[in-house]
N, C-alpha and C positions, 0 to 999 in steps of 0.2 A: 675542112670538112667538105665533103662532096655534096652535091645536090641530092644524090640518091640517099645518103645517110641522113641528111636533114629531113627529107620526106618520110623516111622510116621512123625517125624520132617523133615527128608531128603525128603521124598515123598511130603510133603506139600510145601517145599521150591522149589522143581522141578515144581510143579503145578503152584505156584505163578510166577516163572520165565517164564514159557511158556505163561501164561496168560498176563504177562507184555509185552512180545514180540508181542503177538497177538494184543493187544490193541495199542501198540506203532507204529507198522509197518504201519497201515493205516494212522495215523496222519503224519508220516514221508513222506509217498508217496504223500499225499495231499499237504503237504508243498512244495515238489519238483515240483509238477504240477503247483502250484501257482507261483513259481519262473519262470517257463517256459512261462507263459501266457504273451504276450506282449500287451502293451497299444496301442490303435489305434492312428495313426498319423493324425493330423488334416490337412486339406488342406491349411488353412491360416497360418500355420507354428508356431502358438504359442504353448507353452509347456503344455497347458491345466491344469494349476495349479501346475505342477510338477516342483519344484525348486531344484531337486536333481542335484548334480554336474555331469558334463559330464564325460564320461569314459576317462581313461588315453589315450587310443588309439586315440581318436578324438583330444585331445590336442597335442599329439605327431605329428599327421598328419598335424595339423594347423601350428605347429612350422616348420615342414619340408617345407611346402608350403611357409612360410615367408622367410625361408633361401634360397629357390630356387629363389624367386622373388628378394631378395637382391643380390644374385649371378648374376642373369641375368642383373640387373641394373648396377652392378659393371663391368661386362663384356662389356656392351654397352658403358659405360663411358670410359673404357680402349680402346675400338675400336675407339671412337671419338678422344681420345688423340693421338693414333697411327696415325690416318689419318691426323690430324693437323700437327704432327711432320713430317710425311712423305711428306706432301705438302711443308712445309717449307724447308726441306732438298732438295727436288727436285728443288725448285726455287733457292736455294743457289747453287746447282750444275750447273744449267743453267747459272746463272749470273757469276759464277766463270769461266765457260767455255767461255762465251762471252768475258771476259776480257783477258784470257790467251791463248785461242784457244787450250787448252789441259787440260787433267785431271791430277792433281798432287796427291800426297799421301793423302792429306786432303780430296780431292774429292773422292778418292777411298774408304776412310774410311766412308765418308758420303753415298756412294753408298752401302756399306755393311750394314750400319744402315737402309737405305731405304729397302733393301732386308729383313732384320730381321723384320722390321715393317710390310711390306707387307705380310710376312708369318704369322705374328700374326693376321692380319686382315682376311686373307684367311682361316686359321684354318685347311684346309685339304691338301692333298698331290697330287692334280691333276696337271698334266702336260698339257701345251697347247702350240700351235705354233702360232706365229703371222702370219696373212694372208699376209701382205706386210712388211717383216722385213726391217729395215733401212740398207742401204749399207755402209754408212760412219758414223763416229763418230758425226759430228755436227747434222745430222738428228736424230740419236739415242738419243743424249742428249736432244734435243728439244722435242722429242716424250716422253722422260722420264718426263720432266717438265710438259707437258700437261696431261699425264696419272696420275701423282701424284696429280695434282690439281683436275682432274675429279674424281679420287677415293675418295678424301676428300669430295667432294660435294655429291657423291652418298652415302657415309657412313652417312653424316649428314642428308640426306633425308630419310634414312632407319628407320622405327619405331623400338622401343626398343626391342620388342619380335619377331623380324622377322630376318631370315637369308636370305639375298638377294643373289640370284644367280648372278645378274649383278655385285655386289660387289666382289664376289668370282672370277668371270671371269676376271674382270678388274685387280684384284690383281695378278691373274695368268699371264695375259699379261704383267703386269709390271715386274714380276719376270723373265719371258722369255726375256724381253727387257734388263734387268740387265745382264743376261747371255750373250746376244749379245754384249753389251757395253764392257764387260770384254774381249771378244775375239778380239775386234777391237783395232788397235794401238792407244795408248794414245795421240798421237799428230796428228794434221791435216796435 
């Protein structure tokens, strides 16, 4: 091959490469624009014949929502269980106090359990003062029994997906009452 033929072949190859790019680029740009065009959304919500699978992001979001709902239901059920246990313990402390006229070690343990359950129901760290704090142990114990029963009833009346301010306030009052009971002498 001569030098002239070789130059002719290289020149032809360059021209073909440039022409190939010139004709390919508009097709590529059109394909990109077609991908960006969105289909109109119908008002009645049907897919207008499109049976393509939903994007991964939508499925992930749906799974998150389902997990959040399950978590909220579980939390609600735990609050109901806490309220029932708290009410039973409060009634038990009151009946034990009626019999013995004092709080023994078992009653103090129950009082600690009531405190833990009330904190679980309350969920936040608000401090509250009782308007008319009890002056003696019997009135404090009876008030504890009444509050624990009332708190249980309010938790049961509260809908699943609602955080009730009255429940939180009542739990705070109960916690303050427990602090007062601890400061009072254990015998009447």
